[in-house]
C-alpha positions as CSV (number, residue, x, y, z in Angstrom):
1,X,-43.5,-31.5,-66.8
2,X,-44.4,-32.8,-63.4
3,X,-47.4,-35.2,-63.0
4,X,-49.2,-35.3,-59.6
5,X,-52.0,-37.8,-58.8
6,X,-54.5,-37.3,-56.0
7,X,-55.9,-40.4,-54.5
8,X,-58.1,-39.9,-51.5
9,X,-61.2,-38.3,-50.1
10,X,-63.8,-37.4,-52.8
11,X,-63.7,-33.7,-52.1
12,X,-62.0,-31.7,-54.8
13,X,-61.0,-28.6,-52.8
14,X,-57.4,-29.5,-52.2
15,X,-56.7,-30.2,-55.8
16,X,-58.5,-27.1,-56.9
17,X,-56.4,-24.8,-54.6
18,X,-53.2,-26.7,-55.4
19,X,-53.8,-26.1,-59.1
20,X,-54.2,-22.4,-58.5
21,X,-50.9,-22.2,-56.5
22,X,-49.0,-24.2,-59.2
23,X,-50.5,-22.0,-61.9
24,X,-48.5,-19.1,-60.5
25,X,-45.3,-20.9,-61.7
26,X,-46.5,-22.4,-65.0
27,X,-49.4,-23.9,-67.0
28,X,-51.5,-26.6,-65.4
29,X,-53.7,-29.3,-66.7
30,X,-56.2,-30.6,-64.2
31,X,-57.9,-33.9,-65.1
32,X,-61.0,-35.1,-63.2
33,X,-60.9,-38.9,-63.5
34,X,-63.0,-39.4,-60.4
35,X,-66.3,-41.2,-60.3
36,X,-68.3,-38.3,-58.8
37,X,-66.7,-35.7,-61.1
38,X,-67.2,-33.0,-58.4
39,X,-64.1,-31.1,-59.6
40,X,-65.2,-30.6,-63.2
41,X,-68.7,-29.9,-62.0
42,X,-67.5,-27.3,-59.5
43,X,-65.5,-25.3,-62.1
44,X,-68.0,-25.7,-64.9
45,X,-70.1,-22.6,-65.3
46,X,-72.5,-24.0,-67.9
47,X,-73.4,-27.3,-66.1
48,X,-71.5,-29.4,-68.6
49,X,-68.3,-31.4,-68.2
50,X,-66.6,-29.9,-71.2
51,X,-63.0,-28.8,-71.1
52,X,-62.7,-25.4,-69.4
53,X,-59.8,-22.9,-69.5
54,X,-59.3,-20.4,-66.7
55,X,-56.2,-18.2,-66.5
56,X,-53.4,-20.7,-67.4
57,X,-55.3,-23.7,-66.1
58,X,-57.1,-26.2,-68.3
59,X,-59.7,-28.4,-66.6
60,X,-60.8,-31.6,-68.3
61,X,-62.5,-34.9,-67.4
62,X,-62.1,-38.6,-68.2
63,X,-58.7,-38.4,-70.0
64,X,-56.2,-41.2,-70.2
65,X,-53.2,-39.1,-69.3
66,X,-50.7,-41.8,-70.3
67,X,-52.0,-41.7,-73.9
68,X,-52.3,-37.9,-74.1
69,X,-49.7,-35.3,-75.2
70,X,-49.2,-33.2,-72.1
71,X,-45.8,-31.8,-73.0
72,X,-47.1,-28.2,-73.2
73,X,-48.0,-28.2,-69.5
74,X,-45.6,-27.5,-66.7
75,X,-47.9,-29.5,-64.3
76,X,-50.5,-32.2,-64.7
77,X,-52.8,-32.8,-61.8
78,X,-54.9,-36.0,-61.9
79,X,-57.8,-36.1,-59.5
80,X,-58.8,-39.7,-58.9
81,X,-60.7,-39.9,-55.6
82,X,-61.2,-43.1,-53.6
83,X,-62.1,-45.4,-56.5
84,X,-58.7,-46.0,-57.9
85,X,-56.7,-48.8,-59.5
86,X,-53.1,-49.6,-60.5
87,X,-53.3,-47.4,-63.6
88,X,-53.9,-44.3,-61.5
89,X,-50.6,-45.0,-59.6
90,X,-48.3,-45.2,-62.6
91,X,-46.3,-42.5,-64.2
92,X,-46.6,-39.9,-61.5
93,X,-43.8,-37.8,-60.1
94,X,-45.8,-37.2,-57.0
95,X,-48.7,-39.2,-55.4
96,X,-50.9,-37.4,-52.9
97,X,-52.7,-39.9,-50.7
98,X,-55.4,-38.1,-48.7
99,X,-58.1,-40.3,-47.2
100,X,-60.1,-39.5,-44.2
101,X,-60.0,-41.7,-41.1
102,X,-63.0,-43.9,-42.1
103,X,-62.0,-47.5,-41.8
104,X,-63.2,-48.4,-45.3
105,X,-61.1,-45.7,-46.9
106,X,-58.0,-46.5,-45.0
107,X,-58.5,-50.1,-46.0
108,X,-58.7,-49.1,-49.6
109,X,-55.3,-47.4,-49.3
110,X,-53.8,-50.4,-47.6
111,X,-55.2,-52.9,-50.2
112,X,-54.9,-50.7,-53.3
113,X,-51.5,-49.1,-53.0
114,X,-48.3,-51.2,-52.7
115,X,-46.4,-50.6,-49.5
116,X,-43.2,-49.7,-51.4
117,X,-45.1,-46.9,-53.2
118,X,-46.7,-45.6,-50.1
119,X,-43.2,-45.4,-48.6
120,X,-41.7,-44.0,-51.8
121,X,-40.0,-40.6,-52.0
122,X,-42.6,-39.0,-54.2
123,X,-45.6,-40.0,-52.1
124,X,-47.1,-37.6,-49.5
125,X,-49.7,-38.9,-47.1
126,X,-52.0,-36.4,-45.4
127,X,-55.0,-37.6,-43.4
128,X,-58.2,-35.5,-43.6
129,X,-61.1,-34.7,-41.3
130,X,-59.3,-35.4,-38.0
131,X,-61.9,-35.2,-35.3
132,X,-61.0,-37.4,-32.4
133,X,-57.9,-38.0,-30.2
134,X,-58.7,-41.7,-30.3
135,X,-57.6,-41.6,-34.0
136,X,-53.8,-41.3,-34.3
137,X,-51.4,-41.1,-37.2
138,X,-49.4,-43.8,-35.6
139,X,-52.2,-46.3,-35.5
140,X,-53.1,-45.6,-39.1
141,X,-49.5,-46.0,-40.2
142,X,-49.2,-49.3,-38.3
143,X,-52.4,-50.6,-40.0
144,X,-51.2,-49.6,-43.5
145,X,-47.7,-51.0,-42.8
146,X,-45.6,-47.9,-43.1
147,X,-43.4,-45.8,-40.9
148,X,-45.5,-43.1,-39.0
149,X,-43.2,-40.3,-40.3
150,X,-44.4,-41.1,-43.8
151,X,-47.7,-39.5,-42.8
152,X,-46.6,-35.9,-43.1
153,X,-49.6,-34.4,-41.4
154,X,-53.4,-34.2,-41.0
155,X,-56.1,-31.7,-41.6
156,X,-58.8,-31.4,-38.9
157,X,-62.4,-31.4,-39.8
158,X,-63.2,-27.6,-40.0
159,X,-66.3,-25.6,-40.7
160,X,-64.3,-23.0,-42.7
161,X,-63.0,-25.7,-45.1
162,X,-66.5,-27.2,-45.4
163,X,-68.0,-23.8,-46.2
164,X,-65.3,-23.1,-48.7
165,X,-65.9,-26.4,-50.4
166,X,-69.7,-25.7,-50.7
167,X,-68.9,-22.2,-52.0
168,X,-66.7,-23.6,-54.7
169,X,-69.4,-26.0,-55.9
170,X,-72.0,-23.1,-56.1
171,X,-69.8,-20.2,-57.2
172,X,-67.3,-22.1,-59.4
173,X,-64.5,-20.3,-57.6
174,X,-63.0,-20.0,-54.2
175,X,-60.0,-18.1,-52.9
176,X,-57.5,-19.7,-50.6
177,X,-58.2,-17.0,-48.0
178,X,-61.4,-18.8,-47.2
179,X,-59.6,-21.9,-45.9
180,X,-58.6,-22.9,-42.4
181,X,-55.0,-22.4,-41.3
182,X,-54.4,-26.2,-41.2
183,X,-55.6,-26.6,-44.8
184,X,-53.5,-23.6,-45.9
185,X,-50.4,-25.1,-44.2
186,X,-51.0,-28.4,-46.0
187,X,-51.2,-26.7,-49.3
188,X,-48.1,-24.7,-48.5
189,X,-46.2,-27.9,-47.7
190,X,-47.3,-29.9,-50.8
191,X,-46.8,-27.0,-53.2
192,X,-43.4,-26.3,-51.7
193,X,-42.3,-29.9,-52.3
194,X,-43.6,-29.9,-55.9
195,X,-42.2,-26.5,-56.7
196,X,-38.9,-27.3,-55.0
197,X,-39.0,-24.5,-52.6
198,X,-39.8,-26.4,-49.4
199,X,-36.5,-25.2,-47.8
200,X,-37.1,-21.6,-48.8
201,X,-39.6,-20.1,-46.3
202,X,-39.4,-16.6,-47.8
203,X,-40.3,-17.8,-51.3
204,X,-43.0,-20.1,-50.0
205,X,-44.6,-17.1,-48.2
206,X,-44.5,-15.1,-51.4
207,X,-46.2,-17.9,-53.4
208,X,-48.9,-18.3,-50.8
209,X,-49.4,-14.5,-50.6
210,X,-49.7,-14.4,-54.4
211,X,-52.3,-17.2,-54.2
212,X,-54.6,-15.0,-52.1
213,X,-54.7,-12.4,-54.9
214,X,-55.9,-14.8,-57.6
215,X,-59.3,-13.6,-58.9
């Protein structure tokens, strides 16, 4: 079992699509421990925050993963959002740190996540909603106190991604085909690392193509 925590912008689309991609390789538990609960609200078809099963993905909310039996799952995705604490950072094989460029959110990352963890092998930092050349990965990295190369990329603010996010919240489903190329490439990169296929471009392409066929 691999456990992945998402700490970052309170927008559940990346975790939702990542779960779909990982589900092609094994069972997935997705836990919405965010304050807004936009992930569980988006996938819930009856307006409640009850556990929901879809394909080989189980969605749940407000679960203490450390005290739960998750051995039956191949992957556990914990969606935390920007209101996180030390408990959210423990016990993960991978930590996705995905804030936007807002000063308050970058400051939360700087003050809330130890520098050694931010620089750790299992941590992937991707900045979201890039919209100005005045904002650079290098300046963010310097402020946080890490090497710029630790920020593996950024996702520009894009109307297709915003539209897909709104569609997910209303329709309780969204296909990866609706996303921008930049968002798709970020999902390809992260899933490739987690699945251990980041050096196999052919397999990665097959996985992403299969994701477009999920109904």
